[in-house]
KOLVEXTOR-439313 format. One record per residue (C-alpha): residue number from 1; residue in three letters; x, y, z. Coordinates in pm, whole numbers, plus 50000, padded with zeros to 5 digits. Example, Ala and Ser with C-alpha at 12.3 -4.5 7.8 and 13.67 -1.06 7.14 Angstrom:
2
R_1_ALA_51230_49550_50780
R_2_SER_51367_49894_50714
//
This chain:
109
R_1_UNK_36903_07460_72664
R_2_UNK_37177_07685_72637
R_3_UNK_37274_07958_72881
R_4_UNK_37197_08192_72653
R_5_UNK_36860_08130_72538
R_6_UNK_36731_08195_72890
R_7_UNK_36459_08499_72795
R_8_UNK_36306_08570_73148
R_9_UNK_36489_08870_73306
R_10_UNK_36507_09044_73651
R_11_UNK_36208_09210_73784
R_12_UNK_35971_09012_73531
R_13_UNK_35638_08871_73616
R_14_UNK_35647_08464_73593
R_15_UNK_35391_08190_73624
R_16_UNK_35512_07889_73765
R_17_UNK_35408_07628_73537
R_18_UNK_35554_07293_73669
R_19_UNK_35645_07129_74034
R_20_UNK_35465_07177_74416
R_21_UNK_35427_07573_74370
R_22_UNK_35221_07489_74003
R_23_UNK_34990_07819_73943
R_24_UNK_35197_08061_74161
R_25_UNK_35320_08433_74010
R_26_UNK_35583_08654_74135
R_27_UNK_35842_08844_74027
R_28_UNK_36204_08746_73955
R_29_UNK_36451_08864_74195
R_30_UNK_36773_08732_74032
R_31_UNK_36855_08509_73778
R_32_UNK_37149_08239_73777
R_33_UNK_37262_08201_73421
R_34_UNK_37510_07908_73492
R_35_UNK_37304_07687_73686
R_36_UNK_36961_07784_73458
R_37_UNK_36752_07886_73755
R_38_UNK_36592_08225_73851
R_39_UNK_36462_08317_74182
R_40_UNK_36115_08432_74217
R_41_UNK_35985_08615_74530
R_42_UNK_35771_08412_74760
R_43_UNK_35816_08068_74573
R_44_UNK_36009_07754_74668
R_45_UNK_36051_07832_75050
R_46_UNK_36301_07615_75210
R_47_UNK_36394_07605_75558
R_48_UNK_36768_07636_75666
R_49_UNK_36932_07592_75984
R_50_UNK_37162_07880_76068
R_51_UNK_37399_07919_76375
R_52_UNK_37440_08254_76544
R_53_UNK_37646_08423_76360
R_54_UNK_37645_08782_76187
R_55_UNK_37381_08755_75950
R_56_UNK_37156_08544_76172
R_57_UNK_37236_08653_76559
R_58_UNK_37011_08415_76708
R_59_UNK_37091_08107_76477
R_60_UNK_36792_07903_76412
R_61_UNK_36549_07764_76157
R_62_UNK_36504_08045_75887
R_63_UNK_36338_07992_75573
R_64_UNK_36391_08155_75248
R_65_UNK_36355_08132_74879
R_66_UNK_36481_07860_74663
R_67_UNK_36609_07905_74316
R_68_UNK_36369_07693_74045
R_69_UNK_36481_07581_73714
R_70_UNK_36403_07825_73433
R_71_UNK_36186_07544_73250
R_72_UNK_35974_07593_73542
R_73_UNK_35842_07950_73500
R_74_UNK_35672_08119_73198
R_75_UNK_35644_08506_73125
R_76_UNK_35362_08685_73197
R_77_UNK_35247_08922_72938
R_78_UNK_35045_09267_73110
R_79_UNK_34851_09305_72832
R_80_UNK_34715_08941_72757
R_81_UNK_34741_08852_73130
R_82_UNK_34876_08497_73054
R_83_UNK_35162_08301_73075
R_84_UNK_35307_08339_72746
R_85_UNK_35574_08238_72491
R_86_UNK_35829_08454_72398
R_87_UNK_35954_08570_72066
R_88_UNK_36235_08763_71958
R_89_UNK_36212_09070_71699
R_90_UNK_36438_09308_71597
R_91_UNK_36306_09655_71558
R_92_UNK_36432_09924_71276
R_93_UNK_36649_10068_71513
R_94_UNK_36846_09756_71541
R_95_UNK_36754_09682_71922
R_96_UNK_36615_09306_71986
R_97_UNK_36348_09298_72163
R_98_UNK_36136_09081_72346
R_99_UNK_35763_09043_72224
R_100_UNK_35457_08831_72325
R_101_UNK_35384_08576_72120
R_102_UNK_34997_08584_72174
R_103_UNK_34966_08949_72111
R_104_UNK_35272_09064_71977
R_105_UNK_35315_09330_72271
R_106_UNK_35667_09440_72344
R_107_UNK_35765_09355_72666
R_108_UNK_36108_09513_72688
R_109_UNK_36062_09890_72777
//
């Protein structure tokens, strides 16, 4: 999968389809194109040990979201209420938009 073929963007609603978090739904917080990963809200929590400092004045064990591979997340369609495959479509005005592969609903605003 190339860096350009990632069809998931920030603020999209995705469903996790593989791994220990399978079945969870969340909002994409960040897309890491170079590493082909996405950071999803409330999914894939990891524990990290932190020393006292600027961001963590007390230090200790903190929990935060870790990125997951983009192939483990599928975009959700608002109309179908399902995880869907994304089709690319060129509109009459020349814009390229993402469409639901099932119902044809345009995902991009």
